[in-house]
C-alpha atoms as one frame of an Amber mdcrd trajectory, in Angstrom:
protein
  17.118  27.215 -30.999  18.192  26.618 -27.603  15.083  24.928 -25.865  14.944
  26.652 -21.938  11.969  25.911 -18.667  12.670  28.934 -16.256  11.788  26.798
 -13.073  11.831  29.045  -9.740  14.904  31.738 -10.438  16.963  29.565 -12.700
  16.781  28.988 -15.985  18.055  25.971 -17.865  18.571  24.484 -21.490  16.701
  21.461 -22.530  19.332  18.576 -23.289  17.452  17.428 -26.313  16.025  13.976
 -27.876  15.796  14.104 -32.047  14.381  11.571 -33.736  17.679  10.284 -34.551
  18.348   8.812 -31.471  16.059   7.227 -31.640  16.455   4.494 -34.378  17.030
   2.023 -32.570  13.512   1.837 -30.365  11.007   3.307 -33.014   8.335   0.499
 -34.167   7.912   1.457 -38.071  11.556   1.087 -39.555   9.258   1.607 -43.046
   8.401   4.857 -41.965  11.584   6.159 -40.259  13.771   5.448 -43.880  11.158
   7.231 -45.203  11.654  10.281 -43.552  14.164  12.616 -44.284  14.609  14.782
 -40.727  15.874  13.027 -38.785  17.796  16.162 -36.788  13.899  17.626 -35.793
  13.052  17.191 -31.657  11.270  14.568 -30.694  11.288  15.339 -26.432  12.593
  18.056 -23.804  14.477  17.097 -20.664  15.513  19.461 -18.032  17.797  18.188
 -15.364  18.905  18.846 -12.277  16.615  21.645 -11.630  16.121  24.003  -8.510
  14.134  26.780  -7.794  16.988  28.268  -5.118  20.176  27.140  -4.931  20.219
  26.275  -1.628  18.136  24.209  -3.109  20.072  23.506  -5.079  22.950  22.182
  -2.333  20.170  20.607  -0.520  19.445  17.909  -3.104  22.731  17.074  -3.719
  23.905  17.007  -0.388  20.877  14.266  -0.585  22.291  12.600  -3.605  19.115
  13.169  -5.459  18.373  14.802  -8.778  15.309  16.842 -10.152  14.328  16.505
 -13.680  11.709  17.707 -16.004  10.699  16.223 -19.022   8.534  17.165 -21.921
   7.281  15.433 -24.785   4.908  16.962 -27.502   2.193  14.822 -28.794   3.418
  13.189 -31.931   3.437   9.679 -33.926   6.593   8.079 -34.770   5.513   6.603
 -37.831   1.971   4.221 -37.019   3.603   4.451 -32.866   2.852   6.560 -30.235
   5.751   9.224 -29.278   8.103   7.425 -26.811  11.429   7.689 -25.014  13.769
   6.172 -25.128  13.589   3.557 -22.574  15.930   2.458 -20.459  17.226   0.578
 -16.786  19.097   1.510 -13.969  21.816  -0.087 -12.522  22.800  -2.328  -9.383
  22.948   0.037  -5.837  26.943  -0.993  -5.124  26.878  -3.177  -2.377  23.144
  -4.927  -3.335  21.231  -6.833  -5.444  19.215  -4.141  -6.086  18.586  -1.526
  -8.706  17.940   2.235  -7.964  13.845   2.817  -8.462  12.905   6.267  -9.509
   9.411   8.524  -9.067   7.421  10.280 -11.385   4.513  13.142 -10.939   2.541
  14.257 -14.677   2.608  17.892 -14.281   0.690  18.409 -17.293  -1.338  16.326
 -19.948  -1.634  12.721 -19.529   1.101   9.512 -19.836   1.804   5.932 -20.147
   3.892   4.399 -18.344   5.190   0.991 -19.477   7.369  -1.556 -16.311   9.454
  -4.049 -17.217  11.626  -6.298 -15.521  13.582  -9.180 -17.160  15.975 -12.262
 -15.771  19.407 -11.165 -14.500  21.541 -11.875 -17.728  19.387 -12.790 -20.284
  17.393  -9.001 -21.053  15.718 -10.796 -23.413  13.586 -13.179 -20.809  10.848
 -10.475 -19.859   9.528 -11.492 -16.147   6.738  -9.050 -15.880   5.263  -6.196
 -17.694   3.494  -3.823 -15.656   1.505  -0.628 -17.469   0.196   2.405 -16.047
  -2.275   5.086 -17.497  -1.077   8.130 -15.718  -3.048  11.869 -15.403  -1.853
  15.169 -13.446  -1.398  14.986 -10.143  -0.561  11.178 -10.840   2.545   9.883
  -9.282   4.414   6.683 -10.625   7.231   4.532  -9.209   9.308   2.434 -10.664
  10.917   0.044  -8.191  14.099  -1.611  -8.312  14.563  -4.330 -11.328  12.223
  -3.024 -13.306  13.058  -0.447 -16.953  10.446   1.371 -17.880   9.658   3.648
 -21.011   7.119   6.964 -21.166   4.523   7.052 -23.742   2.651  10.185 -24.659
  -0.523   8.368 -26.763  -2.753  11.617 -26.447  -2.894  14.786 -28.133  -2.002
  17.125 -25.276   2.155  17.621 -24.272   3.393  15.139 -21.621   4.906  17.569
 -19.350   5.909  15.373 -16.366   9.006  14.843 -12.979  11.253  13.029 -11.633
  12.921  12.522  -8.497  15.754   9.984  -8.064  19.477   8.658  -7.529  22.018
  11.601  -8.857  24.713   8.942  -8.306  24.190   6.958 -11.090  23.928   6.968
 -15.188  21.067   5.548 -16.931  21.484   2.071 -18.424  19.920   2.306 -22.007
  21.912  -0.341 -24.520  20.093  -3.666 -23.074  16.498  -1.857 -24.509  18.302
  -0.733 -27.865  19.378  -4.089 -28.953  16.279  -5.390 -28.530  14.465  -2.446
 -30.901  12.509  -1.063 -27.912  10.778  -2.084 -24.946   8.478  -5.644 -24.506
   5.924  -4.615 -26.232   4.909  -0.659 -28.528   1.849   0.837 -28.627   0.136
   1.518 -31.706  -2.852   3.533 -32.391  -4.747  -0.113 -32.284  -3.208  -0.741
 -29.257   0.254  -2.849 -27.716   1.696  -5.449 -30.187   4.801  -7.504 -28.434
   8.112  -7.097 -29.557   8.959 -10.320 -31.673  12.597  -9.841 -29.681  11.811
 -10.825 -26.838  11.240 -14.345 -25.141   7.894 -15.187 -23.558   6.532 -12.224
 -22.739   3.620 -12.312 -20.472   0.382 -10.402 -20.733   0.153  -7.101 -19.359
  -0.826  -6.114 -15.839  -2.214  -2.638 -16.099  -1.928  -1.006 -12.182  -3.045
   2.645 -10.898  -0.872   5.384 -10.000   0.869   5.868  -6.148  -1.751   6.513
  -3.740  -0.712   9.691  -2.394  -0.193   8.903   1.261   2.739   6.866   0.473
   4.806   9.914   0.511   2.425  12.103   2.732   1.764  14.002  -0.304  -1.833
  15.196  -0.411  -3.502  14.909  -4.398  -2.983  18.927  -5.384   0.702  18.574
  -4.395   3.628  19.403  -6.187   6.254  16.658  -5.875   9.177  18.614  -5.517
   7.864  20.286  -2.232   9.435  16.909  -1.302  12.346  18.783  -0.725  10.700
  20.330   2.480  10.915  17.010   3.843  13.641  14.980   1.566  13.898  12.233
   4.311  10.939  10.762   2.027  12.871  10.391  -0.827  15.944   8.162   0.755
  14.264   5.630  -0.394  15.933   6.370  -4.275  19.386   6.415  -2.950  19.118
   2.908  -0.444  16.354   1.125  -1.415  17.924  -1.457   0.710  16.546   0.130
   3.595  13.165   0.132   2.333  12.231  -3.539   0.947   8.897  -3.796   2.319
   7.407  -0.280   0.872   9.572  -0.580  -2.549   8.566  -4.759  -3.329   4.656
  -3.942  -2.716   3.885  -0.777  -5.281   3.389  -3.428  -8.191
């Protein structure tokens, strides 16, 4: 059965992440092997949203994309439900990867961000965890891969703005069976396939004044001051802002 989302005057069908899509990144492999229904839904992604055709034209003209992801509460065996996780490629002609910004719309999220050494994707340089509640903003700066975890008993609904001119890179995280840490009920545990994993740095969400938003404002409204999102498509012009985020 299709899962849909009404956003503005449009209805969008979800891109569904199934349990079998998570096989490479699940911590509890024994549980996964014993699970019969591997075709069940895990979470839902609604991509390229806009409230009107004119909004969509504006978003595309600025090389942006607005998405919503919904992650119902669940356990993947002994591990809290999460996204697969991915990195972003570099902006052509630069040494910076594309950033991304998230906002929690409902529920709460645990964002795990990790930076690895160029050419050695199993050598971890930095790990950051940001716990975010409804309304909070989280910015993934250049150089970081990320995983979103729903460690609550409520459905997580989150939005993101990102440059539309690239495809996310999943392979390195899948090859290493997940991110550098897994979140279990007893806390975070290290992924033994990575080298020299540093301790987690716990940080707070982004402050609203960075984007001239108020604390109750939906991030979608940045479409009316879309120049504030240019750091997503041209991060090389915003090095000071982006390097200071973490």
